[in-house]
Structures are given as structure tokens and as C-alpha cells.
N, C-alpha and C positions, 0 to 999 in steps of 0.2 A: 399360425399353424401350431397345433398342439402335438406334442410327442407323447406316445403312450408310456406310462410308467411301468414298463414291463421289467421284471426281475427284482422289484423292490418288495420286501415282505409286507404283508397286510395284517400281520398280527400285532397285538398290543404289547408294548413293553411294560413289564411289571415295575411299578414305582414303589419303593419301600415306604411304608407309612411311618410317619413321625408321631410317636406317642409320647406325651409328656408324662413322666412318672412323678407325680406329686405325692410326697409322703403324707400320710394322714396327720392331721393336726392333733397335737396333744390336748387333752381336755383342760379347760380353764378351771383352775382350782378355786379361785375366788374373785368375785367382782363386788366391790362395796359401793352401794348407792346410798346417799344420804341427802336429806332435805335440810337446808339451812332455815332456821326459824326467822320469820319476819321478812325474808327476802323472796321467798317462794321460788328459789332456784334449786336445781338438782345438780349435784356434783357426783361424778363417777370417779372412783379411785382407779388407778392404773391396774389392769389385771396382771396377776402373777401367773407365769406359766410353770407347769410342773417340771419342765426340763431345766429351769433355772436361767433361761435366756431372757433378754430384755423384750423380746417380741416373739411372734410365732416363727418357727423355723423357716418358712417360706420367705417371710419378710426379711429376716437376717441374711438369707442367701441372696435375695434380690439386691439388698443394700450393699453387699460385699462385691457384687459384680461391677464392672466398669460401666459407666453411663454412656449411652450412645449419643452422638451429636444430633441435636434436633434440627431438622431442616426448615421448619417454619420460622420465619424471621422474627415475628413478634414474640414467639416463645423463647427465642434465643437472645433476647434483648440484653439480659444481664451480662452474658459472656461478651457480647459486642461492646457493652459499656466498659467492662473491665479491660478488654483489649485496647479500647481507645484511651483509657486512663493509663495503661502501661505504655502505650505508644507516646502519649503526651509526656509521661515521666522520662522515657528514654530521650525524647526530643529535648526536654528540659536539661537532662544530663549532658546531652550533646551540645546544647547551647552553652552550658556552664563550661564544658571543656573548650569550646571555641573561644569563649570569653577569657578563660585562663591563658590559652595560647596567645591571644591578642595582647593580654596584659603582660605576659612574659616578653613578647616582641617589643612592645612599647617601652618596657623597663630597660631592655638591653639597648634600644635606640637612644633612650634618654641618658643612659650611662655613657654611651659613646659620645654624645653631644656634650655632656658634662666634662668628660676627659679632654675632648677637643678644646673646650672653653678654657680649662685650666692650662693646657699647653699653649694656647694663644695668649693667655694672660702672662705667662712666663716669657714668651717671646716678645710681647709688648713691653714688659719691664726691661728686658735686655736691650731692646731697641731704644727705649727711652734713656737708659743709662748711656748707651753708645752715642745718642744724640747730644746729651749733656756734655760728654767728653769732647765731641766734635765742636760744639759751641764754645767750650772753654779754650780749645786749641785755636779756634778762629779769633777769639778775643785776645789771646796771647800774641798771635801774629799781628793783629790790628794794632795792639798796644805797642808792639815792637816797631812797626812801621811809623805809627804816629809819633812815637818818641824820637825816632831817628830823623824825621823830617824837621822837627823843631830844632834839633841840635845842629 
């Protein structure tokens, strides 16, 4: 079932027209064309503009504007490549940071093991000295008893 569109205006809405106001090009003051002898090639010198700019005013204004992102993937290939290079570089930096952290952790662990080793060596030296003292005391006692039995 269709409802009648009563009450809606049937007149056209005026749309403002967009007009590009392109400034007139300044005249090219000189273009030098020369033929090189023997090569048969023509070379054209860069034109000089009367306004003293490097190019026509329209070109310089277009170059000064921000460049829009291109939606076509094959045209945007270089930016994708540069993004991937940046991503790889960041990943490489991240890997380097991870490796540095692992290196620091291993260094600290090795240092603790080394300190424990030194502590255990000192303890072993102390126990060895104590063992020698006990052996000498046992020998004194054995010598005392062995000499007393003989007498």
C-alpha cells in the first residue's frame, strides 16, 4: 500500500554552483629550443615565468596543497612499502629491546650464580679447614690412647 506524499513541496531546491576561479596564466617570457649537433636530439630549456616562480602559479598552488590519499591499491604501493619498512624497523627495534632485556636478565642471573659460587667456595674452604682440625684432634686422641696402652 502506498501513501500519498501530501504536504511535501514539489519545487526544486536551488543548488549553489561551484565555479573554479582559475587565475590567468602569466605569459611565458622565453623557451629556448636547441638541436645538438650529431645526435639529432632536441632539448628544451626550462621556461622562465614572468612572475619569477619556478612554475606556473596553478602548479605551485597545487603542489603546496596536501596530497589526498589514493584509494587504488596499486597506485598506493610506495606508501604501503614504506609503511612495511617502518613496521619492520619498529619490529627490529622491538626485537633489539627484547634482546637487551634478556641480556640484562641473563647478566644478573650469571652474576648471582657467580656470587653464590664464591660464597660456596669460601664455605668449602672453611669446612675443609674445620675437617683438618677435626682429623688432627682425632689423631691426637688416637696417639694418646695408643701410647697409654703400650705403657
